[in-house]
C-alpha positions in Angstrom: 127.9 122.5 62.4 128.2 119.9 59.9 128.3 115.8 60.2 131.3 115.4 58.8 133.0 118.3 61.7 131.6 115.8 64.2 132.3 113.1 63.1 135.9 114.7 62.8 134.9 115.7 66.6 134.3 112.5 67.4 136.9 110.5 65.9 139.5 113.1 67.8 137.6 112.2 71.0 138.4 108.2 70.7 141.5 109.0 70.0 142.6 111.3 72.8 140.9 108.4 75.1 142.6 107.6 78.4 141.7 103.8 77.4 142.7 103.4 73.7 145.7 106.1 73.7 147.7 104.9 76.7 147.5 108.4 78.3 146.3 109.4 81.5 144.8 112.6 81.4 144.1 114.5 78.2 143.2 117.9 79.5 145.5 120.2 80.6 147.2 120.5 84.1 146.7 116.4 84.5 149.6 113.7 84.7 150.7 112.0 82.1 151.8 109.1 83.1 151.6 105.8 80.8 148.6 103.9 81.7 149.8 99.8 82.8 149.0 97.6 79.6 145.2 96.6 79.1 144.2 93.0 78.9 143.1 90.4 76.9 140.3 89.2 76.6 139.9 85.6 77.7 140.7 83.5 74.9 142.2 85.7 72.9 145.5 84.2 72.9 146.1 80.5 72.4 146.9 78.5 75.1 150.3 76.3 76.1 150.0 72.8 74.5 150.3 70.7 77.6 153.1 68.3 78.0 152.3 64.8 76.6 154.6 63.0 79.2 153.3 61.6 81.8 154.6 62.2 85.5 156.5 59.4 87.4 153.3 58.2 89.3 155.0 60.1 93.1 153.2 63.0 91.5 150.4 61.8 90.3 147.6 61.5 93.4 146.7 57.4 93.4 143.1 57.3 91.7 139.9 54.7 91.9 137.9 54.1 89.3 134.3 54.0 89.2 131.6 53.6 87.0 134.1 55.5 84.8 134.9 58.1 87.0 138.6 59.3 89.1 138.3 59.8 92.6 141.2 61.2 94.2 142.8 59.5 97.0 141.9 61.7 100.2 144.7 60.0 102.5 147.1 60.4 99.9 146.0 64.8 99.7 146.3 64.3 103.8 150.0 62.4 103.6 151.2 65.8 101.5 149.4 67.8 103.7 151.3 66.5 106.5 154.5 66.4 104.9 153.9 70.1 103.2 153.1 71.2 106.9 156.6 69.5 108.1 158.4 70.7 105.8 157.4 74.4 106.0 157.2 74.3 110.4 161.7 73.8 109.3 162.4 76.0 107.4 160.2 78.3 109.4 163.1 78.0 112.3 165.1 78.6 110.0 163.8 82.0 109.8 163.2 83.0 113.1 166.4 80.7 114.5 167.8 84.6 116.1 170.8 82.1 116.8 172.1 80.7 113.5 175.8 80.3 112.7 176.7 80.6 116.5 175.7 76.3 115.8 177.4 73.4 113.4 175.0 72.8 111.0 174.4 69.6 111.6 172.8 70.6 115.6 170.8 73.6 113.7 169.4 71.0 111.0 168.4 68.8 114.3 167.2 71.9 116.0 164.8 72.7 113.1 163.4 69.3 112.7 162.3 69.0 116.5 160.8 71.9 115.6 158.8 70.8 113.1 157.4 68.0 115.1 156.8 70.1 118.0 154.6 72.3 115.9 152.9 68.9 113.6 152.1 67.3 117.7 150.4 71.4 118.3 148.5 71.1 114.9 147.4 67.2 115.9 149.3 66.2 113.0 150.7 62.3 112.5 154.9 62.7 112.7 155.3 59.6 110.8 154.7 61.2 107.4 157.3 63.6 107.4 159.2 61.0 108.8 159.1 58.9 105.9 160.4 62.3 103.9 163.8 62.6 106.3 164.7 59.1 106.1 165.1 59.6 102.5 168.0 62.6 102.6 171.2 61.4 102.7 173.9 62.9 105.3 176.0 65.7 103.4 178.3 68.6 105.1 175.4 70.4 105.6 172.8 68.1 106.5 172.7 65.4 109.2 171.7 61.4 108.0 167.6 60.8 107.4 167.2 58.0 110.4 169.2 60.6 112.8 166.7 62.9 111.5 163.4 61.1 111.4 164.1 59.8 115.2 164.9 63.9 116.6 161.7 65.0 114.9 159.4 62.0 116.1 161.2 62.1 120.0 160.3 66.1 119.8 156.7 65.4 118.3 156.1 63.2 120.9 157.4 65.2 124.6 155.5 67.8 122.5 152.1 65.1 121.8 152.3 65.0 126.0 152.5 68.5 127.2 149.8 68.7 124.8 147.6 66.1 125.3 148.4 66.5 129.1 149.9 63.5 129.6 153.5 62.8 130.8 155.2 61.5 127.6 156.7 58.7 130.2 153.5 57.1 130.2 
């Protein structure tokens, strides 16, 4: 076989390659499914520019500068964790609630808040951070006022703490 024929066979073999052609199975009898597109190598495309406007203070954790380095305030992260856990527990109750739709909307929300309070107590998380979040919400057609929601959640939290800790809530 001449050098030219070998080169031609190599070129044809490359073009029949499933990686380059985008087809699986170049032999007879094999399926001709389209292969998913190849991923580009890291750095092949420019990264999108980040926004230059700073985010509001509530979004960024408080920072303390020490010798030019910024340390994240761990207390702030814990508060965020407690609030997020309370919100997830509240929404999880709505998902699990088999009697949904049989009660008024306000009653359903209060039951979900109580469930969140009980779950926070079982996890031994403080309830005041989630209560602060609930107090910010105004009353609407679907949700009771924030103060009532916070009180409901806190009372369920205290009651569950008594059960979990083995101490009566009256003590």
